[in-house]
C-alpha positions in Angstrom: -68.8 -16.8 6.4 -71.2 -17.5 3.5 -73.4 -14.5 2.6 -77.1 -15.1 2.7 -78.8 -15.7 -0.6 -82.6 -16.2 -0.7 -82.0 -18.5 -3.7 -80.6 -21.5 -1.9 -78.0 -23.5 -3.7 -78.1 -27.3 -3.9 -76.0 -27.8 -0.8 -78.2 -25.6 1.4 -81.4 -27.1 -0.1 -80.2 -30.6 0.8 -79.3 -29.5 4.3 -82.8 -27.9 4.8 -84.5 -31.0 3.4 -82.4 -33.2 5.8 -83.5 -31.1 8.9 -87.1 -31.0 7.7 -87.2 -34.8 7.3 -85.7 -35.4 10.7 -88.2 -33.0 12.5 -91.2 -34.4 10.6 -90.4 -38.1 10.4 -87.7 -39.0 12.9 -88.5 -37.0 16.0 -87.8 -39.2 18.9 -84.7 -40.7 17.4 -81.3 -39.8 18.8 -79.6 -36.9 17.0 -76.3 -38.1 18.5 -74.0 -40.6 16.9 -72.7 -43.3 19.2 -70.5 -46.2 18.4 -71.6 -49.7 19.5 -74.7 -51.0 21.1 -76.1 -49.2 24.2 -75.6 -50.7 27.6 -78.7 -52.5 28.9 -79.8 -52.3 32.5 -82.4 -54.4 34.3 -82.7 -53.9 38.0 -85.1 -54.4 40.8 -85.0 -51.7 43.4 -86.4 -52.5 46.8 -88.7 -50.3 48.9 -86.6 -47.4 50.3 -83.4 -48.6 48.5 -81.0 -46.2 46.9 -79.3 -48.4 44.3 -76.5 -47.8 41.9 -77.8 -49.3 38.6 -75.0 -48.1 36.2 -71.4 -47.0 36.5 -68.7 -45.8 34.1 -65.1 -45.1 34.8 -62.5 -42.7 33.3 -63.6 -39.9 30.8 -66.6 -40.1 28.5 -70.1 -38.9 27.8 -73.6 -40.3 28.0 -75.4 -39.4 24.7 -78.7 -41.3 25.2 -80.5 -42.3 28.3 -83.8 -44.3 28.0 -85.8 -45.7 30.9 -89.1 -47.5 31.6 -90.7 -49.0 34.7 -92.8 -52.2 34.9 -96.2 -51.1 36.1 -98.8 -53.6 36.8 -101.5 -51.2 38.1 -101.9 -48.3 35.6 -103.7 -46.2 38.3 -100.4 -46.0 40.2 -98.3 -44.6 37.3 -98.4 -41.0 38.5 -97.4 -42.0 42.0 -94.5 -44.3 40.9 -93.0 -41.8 38.5 -93.0 -39.1 41.3 -91.8 -41.4 44.1 -89.0 -43.1 42.1 -86.0 -40.7 41.8 -83.3 -40.5 39.2 -79.9 -39.5 40.6 -76.7 -39.0 38.5 -73.3 -38.1 39.8 -70.2 -37.0 37.8 -66.5 -37.4 38.5 -66.8 -39.1 41.8 -68.5 -36.2 43.4 -70.6 -36.8 46.5 -73.3 -34.3 45.5 -75.7 -35.3 42.7 -75.7 -33.2 39.5 -79.1 -34.7 38.5 -81.8 -35.2 41.1 -85.4 -35.5 39.8 -88.5 -37.7 40.1 -88.1 -40.1 37.2 -91.1 -39.0 35.2 -90.5 -35.3 35.6 -86.9 -35.7 34.4 -88.0 -36.9 31.1 -90.1 -33.7 30.5 -93.7 -34.4 31.5 -95.8 -34.9 34.6 -97.9 -36.1 36.2 -97.8 -39.6 34.8 -96.8 -40.9 31.4 -97.8 -38.5 28.7 -96.6 -39.4 25.2 -94.8 -36.7 23.4 -91.6 -36.1 21.3 -89.2 -33.2 21.3 -85.6 -33.1 20.1 -83.8 -33.7 23.4 -86.6 -35.3 25.5 -89.8 -37.4 25.2 -92.0 -40.3 26.1 -93.1 -42.9 23.6 -95.2 -46.0 24.0 -91.9 -47.9 24.7 -89.4 -45.5 26.4 -88.9 -42.3 28.2 -85.8 -40.8 26.5 -83.2 -38.1 27.0 -80.7 -37.1 24.3 -78.9 -34.4 26.3 -75.1 -34.8 26.0 -73.6 -35.6 29.4 -69.7 -35.5 29.5 -67.5 -36.5 32.5 -63.8 -36.8 33.3 -63.6 -39.3 36.1 -66.6 -41.5 35.9 -70.3 -41.4 36.0 -72.8 -43.1 38.4 -76.6 -43.5 37.9 -78.6 -44.3 41.0 -82.3 -45.1 41.5 -84.0 -44.2 44.8 -87.3 -46.0 45.3 -89.6 -44.3 47.7 -92.7 -46.1 46.4 -94.5 -48.6 48.6 -93.5 -51.6 46.5 -90.4 -52.9 44.8 -89.8 -51.4 41.3 -88.5 -53.1 38.2 -86.6 -50.6 36.0 -85.0 -51.0 32.6 -82.6 -48.6 30.9 -80.7 -48.3 27.7 -77.6 -46.1 27.9 -75.5 -45.0 25.0 -72.1 -43.7 25.9 -68.7 -43.1 24.4 -65.1 -42.6 25.6 -63.5 -39.1 25.4 -60.0 -37.8 25.6 -60.5 -34.2 26.3 -63.3 -33.0 28.7 -61.6 -30.1 30.5 -63.7 -27.4 28.9 -67.0 -29.4 28.8 -69.7 -28.4 31.2 -71.3 -31.0 33.4 -75.0 -31.7 32.8 -77.3 -30.7 35.7 -81.1 -31.2 36.2 -82.9 -30.5 39.4 -86.6 -30.7 40.5 -88.1 -28.3 42.9 -91.4 -26.6 43.8 -90.9 -23.5 45.9 -87.5 -22.2 46.8 -86.9 -19.5 49.4 -89.1 -16.5 48.6 -87.5 -13.4 47.2 -87.7 -10.0 49.0 -91.2 -8.4 48.9 -90.3 -5.8 46.3 -89.4 -8.6 43.8 -93.0 -9.9 43.7 -94.2 -11.6 41.5 -90.9 -13.2 40.6 -90.7 -17.0 41.3 -87.3 -18.6 41.2 -86.5 -21.1 38.5 -82.7 -21.3 39.1 -79.9 -19.4 40.7 -76.5 -20.8 39.9 -72.8 -19.6 39.8 -69.9 -20.5 37.6 -69.6 -20.8 33.8 -72.3 -22.7 32.1 -75.3 -22.7 29.8 -79.0 -22.7 30.6 -80.9 -25.4 28.7 -84.5 -24.9 29.6 -87.2 -26.2 31.9 -90.1 -28.5 32.4 -92.8 -26.7 34.2 -95.9 -28.4 35.6 -98.6 -25.9 36.7 -101.5 -27.0 38.9 -104.2 -24.5 38.3 -107.7 -26.1 38.8 -109.7 -22.9 39.0 -108.6 -21.5 35.7 -108.4 -17.8 35.8 -109.3 -14.6 34.1 -107.0 -11.9 32.8 -108.3 -9.0 34.9 -105.9 -6.7 36.7 -105.5 -6.3 40.4 -103.4 -7.7 43.3 -102.2 -11.2 43.9 -104.8 -13.7 42.5 -106.2 -11.4 39.8 -104.2 -12.5 36.7 -104.4 -15.5 34.5 -101.3 -17.6 35.5 -99.8 -17.3 32.0 -99.3 -13.6 32.1 -96.1 -13.9 34.1 -92.9 -12.9 32.1 -89.6 -14.8 32.2 -86.6 -12.9 33.5 -83.0 -14.1 33.0 -80.2 -12.2 34.6 -76.8 -13.1 33.2 -73.5 -12.6 35.1 -75.0 -10.3 37.8 -76.6 -7.8 35.4 -79.1 -5.4 37.1 -81.7 -5.6 34.4 -82.5 -9.0 32.8 -81.2 -9.4 29.2 -84.1 -11.8 28.6 -87.4 -10.2 29.6 -90.4 -12.0 28.1 -94.0 -11.2 27.3 -95.8 -14.0 29.2 -95.3 -17.5 30.6 -97.4 -19.0 27.9 -95.4 -17.1 25.2 -92.1 -18.5 26.7 -93.4 -22.0 26.3 -94.3 -21.4 22.7 -98.0 -20.6 22.6 -100.3 -17.7 23.5 -103.9 -16.8 24.4 -104.3 -19.6 26.9 -104.5 -22.3 24.3 -104.9 -25.6 26.2 -104.2 -28.0 23.4 -101.6 -30.7 23.4 -98.7 -29.9 21.0 -95.2 -31.1 20.4 -92.4 -29.5 18.4 -88.6 -29.8 18.4 -88.0 -27.2 21.2 -91.3 -26.9 23.1 -94.3 -28.9 24.0 -97.5 -29.2 26.1 -98.4 -32.7 27.0 -101.9 -32.5 28.6 -105.1 -30.8 27.7 -107.2 -29.9 30.7 -108.8 -26.7 29.3 -106.3 -24.7 31.4 -108.2 -26.0 34.5 -106.0 -28.5 36.1 -102.4 -29.5 35.0 -100.5 -27.7 32.4 -97.2 -29.6 31.8 -94.9 -27.7 29.4 -91.3 -27.8 28.1 -89.0 -25.2 26.7 -85.6 -26.0 25.4 -82.8 -23.4 24.7 -81.0 -25.1 21.9 -81.3 -22.7 18.9 -81.4 -19.7 21.4 -78.3 -20.4 23.4 -78.1 -18.8 26.9 -74.5 -19.0 28.1 -73.2 -17.4 31.2 -69.6 -16.8 32.5 -70.2 -16.0 36.2 -73.8 -16.7 37.1 -77.4 -17.3 35.9 -80.5 -16.1 37.8 -83.8 -17.1 36.2 -87.3 -16.3 37.3 -90.9 -16.5 36.2 -93.5 -14.0 37.2 -96.1 -16.0 39.2 -99.1 -13.8 40.0 -101.4 -16.4 41.5 -100.3 -17.5 45.0 -100.2 -21.2 46.0 -103.5 -20.9 48.0 -105.4 -19.8 44.8 -104.5 -22.7 44.2 -101.8 -22.2 41.6 -98.8 -24.4 42.3 -95.6 -24.8 40.3 -93.2 -27.7 40.0 -90.2 -27.6 37.7 -87.2 -29.4 36.5 -84.4 -27.0 35.4 -81.6 -28.2 33.1 -78.3 -26.6 32.6 -74.6 -27.2 32.0 -72.2 -26.0 34.7 -68.4 -26.1 34.9 -66.9 -28.5 37.4 -66.8 -26.8 40.8 -69.6 -24.4 40.0 -72.3 -23.8 42.5 -75.5 -25.9 42.2 -77.6 -24.9 45.2 -80.5 -27.3 44.6 -80.9 -30.5 46.7 -83.2 -33.4 47.3 -86.9 -32.8 48.0 -88.8 -35.1 50.5 -91.4 -37.5 49.0 -94.3 -35.9 50.9 -93.4 -32.5 49.3 -93.3 -33.9 45.7 -96.3 -36.2 45.6 -99.8 -35.3 46.7 -98.9 -31.6 47.4 -101.6 -30.2 45.1 -104.3 -28.3 46.9 -107.7 -29.7 45.8 -110.4 -27.5 44.2 -113.7 -28.5 42.7 -115.0 -26.2 40.0 -118.6 -25.2 40.3 -120.6 -26.8 37.5 -124.4 -26.7 37.0 -125.7 -30.1 35.9 -127.6 -30.7 32.7 -127.0 -27.3 31.1 -125.7 -26.1 27.8 -122.6 -24.1 28.7 -121.9 -20.9 26.9 -118.4 -22.1 26.2 -119.8 -25.2 24.5 -121.9 -23.3 21.9 -120.6 -23.5 18.4 -120.3 -20.1 16.7 -121.5 -20.5 13.1 -122.0 -16.9 11.9 -121.2 -13.5 13.4 -122.3 -10.3 11.6 -121.3 -8.2 14.6 -118.1 -7.5 16.5 -115.8 -9.9 18.4 -117.2 -13.2 19.9 -115.5 -16.1 21.7 -116.4 -19.2 23.7 -112.9 -19.4 25.3 -113.2 -16.6 27.8 -113.0 -16.7 31.6 -115.5 -15.0 33.8 -114.2 -12.7 36.4 -112.8 -14.7 39.3 -115.2 -12.9 41.7 -118.0 -14.8 40.0 -116.3 -18.3 40.1 -118.9 -19.5 42.7 -121.7 -18.5 40.4 -120.5 -19.1 36.9 -120.6 -22.8 35.8 -117.3 -24.0 34.6 -115.8 -20.5 35.1 -116.1 -19.8 31.3 -118.6 -17.9 29.2 -119.8 -17.0 25.8 -118.6 -13.4 25.3 -119.8 -11.1 22.5 -118.8 -7.5 22.1 -120.9 -6.0 19.2 -119.9 -3.5 16.6 -122.6 -0.7 16.3 -121.7 -0.3 12.6 -122.8 -3.8 11.7 -126.0 -5.8 11.8 -124.9 -7.7 15.0 -126.5 -11.1 14.7 -124.7 -14.0 16.3 -125.7 -17.6 15.2 -124.7 -20.5 17.4 -125.5 -24.2 17.5 -125.6 -26.9 20.1 -126.8 -30.6 20.2 -129.8 -31.7 22.2 -130.5 -35.4 22.9 -134.2 -35.7 23.7 -137.6 -34.6 22.3 -139.9 -32.6 24.5 -141.2 -29.2 25.6 -138.8 -27.2 27.7 -138.6 -23.9 29.6 -135.3 -22.2 29.0 -133.5 -20.4 31.8 -130.3 -18.4 31.0 -127.6 -17.5 33.6 -126.4 -14.1 32.4 -123.7 -11.7 33.7 -124.5 -8.1 34.1 -121.8 -5.5 33.6 -121.5 -1.7 33.1 -121.1 -2.3 29.4 -123.9 -4.8 29.1 -126.5 -4.4 26.4 -130.0 -5.5 25.4 -130.2 -8.7 23.3 -133.0 -10.8 21.9 -133.0 -14.6 21.4 -134.4 -17.0 18.9 -134.2 -20.8 19.1 -134.9 -22.8 15.9 -137.0 -19.9 14.6 -139.0 -19.4 17.8 -138.7 -16.0 19.3 -137.8 -15.9 23.0 -137.7 -13.1 25.6 -135.0 -10.4 25.4 -132.5 -10.0 28.2 -130.7 -6.9 29.5 -127.1 -7.5 30.5 -126.6 -4.0 31.9 -125.6 -3.3 35.5 -126.0 0.0 37.2 -123.0 -0.6 39.5 -119.5 -1.3 38.5 -119.7 -4.7 40.1 -120.4 -7.7 37.9 -123.4 -9.8 38.9 -125.2 -12.9 37.7 -128.9 -13.3 37.2 -131.1 -16.3 36.1 -133.6 -15.1 33.4 -136.5 -17.1 31.9 -136.3 -16.8 28.1 -139.5 -18.8 27.3 -140.8 -22.2 26.3 -139.9 -24.3 23.2 -140.5 -27.7 21.6 -137.3 -29.5 20.8 -136.5 -32.5 18.6 -133.2 -34.4 19.1 -130.2 -33.1 17.1 -128.6 -29.8 16.2 -130.3 -26.7 17.6 -129.8 -23.1 16.3 -129.7 -20.2 18.7 -129.6 -16.7 17.2 -128.8 -13.7 19.3 -129.4 -10.1 18.1 -128.3 -6.9 19.6 -131.2 -4.6 20.2 -129.3 -1.5 21.5 -128.5 1.8 19.9 -125.1 3.1 19.0 -124.2 4.7 22.3 -125.7 1.9 24.5 -124.2 -1.2 26.1 -122.6 -3.6 23.6 -121.6 -6.6 25.8 -123.2 -10.0 26.1 -121.8 -12.5 28.7 -123.7 -15.8 28.8 -122.9 -18.5 31.3 -125.3 -21.2 30.4 -128.8 -22.2 29.1 -130.8 -24.6 31.3 -133.7 -26.6 29.8 -136.4 -27.6 32.3 -138.7 -30.3 30.8 -142.4 -29.5 31.0 -144.6 -32.6 31.3 
């Protein structure tokens, strides 16, 4: 074992440079070395058909699996990738080790969302998987088409022969939504995977449907932002999880509700819906290996119930010894496509949202435009987000924001504000014109909204500057929660 030296030698520097180059320039290429050209598959699968599209005999391993589907109508891509199922069986077994909607298996849903990680991805050309998949007595790849039309599918499959596979785990990947609920005292645990035997947990693709968004307030079911839930991994029957995380969003490699699309070697998020819709995420356990000798029981804390609606769908990936217990089976097509409970977020038309204001200067305390209102106000707060400013009494406390306005005219300004126990007195100035002050204080502990007329201004098209100043004293309320500004044209 070489001792660590912060002054890397030439060999270590070269190794580091090689890895950096791969991650920065070659992500999406196979890290596995396979001899010979990959097998090419082109098949038409009829409606309702479960068709074997590829078969190998004897011992070997699949090291690269690529797939694409011919899609004439781009509006149908989400439906096709959920209704067409990938099935893989090892060693002549009757039960599938891989069962997943085709798109979800490759690490993103719904639809085709381009991204690249080390083991999985979608490019403009292919969906790819580079998980190493060994077998002793043959492999069989099957496509089950539950879409309304015939499907044309292409695959490229790299594989190799092996002599010894006795101690190699078999690759498993299964899609599910909601398994049998745990006992009540286990709330809010939601089951990712419960399996028995020797193996290794590889990670998960999780697609969250959460159209309302959600605040981080505390309370019973339905009063948490969905990302607060910790991951819990129990290894070999342990009573307390040896992996106990700090939040679902932390587990998937980001924090503070960041909705942005990102892709890295071992984690990704493939859509940006401002945390109000789909959040498709991946987390791969490659450098943080999770082996087990007897069993693996993995859970995520899910605070929001399905009716919120917050609904989970996942693919879990793991290696399992031959003969181990994989309890997950097929899921009917009506349970995996179109299951999402619809919800329309309340939005006031033609307003400048507080969350869309650009913060240019802040001489006060903490301000943010990426803050959820309390969910009790979701029917009254447009877009469910607000501008939040908590002032610091020791400072000057002036907040300068900007927004763009398209049309010349004279306008009356109406603000939708949120009163709270800690609300303060604030004055407003738009492009140098003084407006009315507003008091954000509430006598009761309950939050409530109020529409307040701030005054009348003449506007020219372009960038507008809104300055907000705290007018309170040191011991008075310090919070401003602004939903939107509405501009009513005066003829």
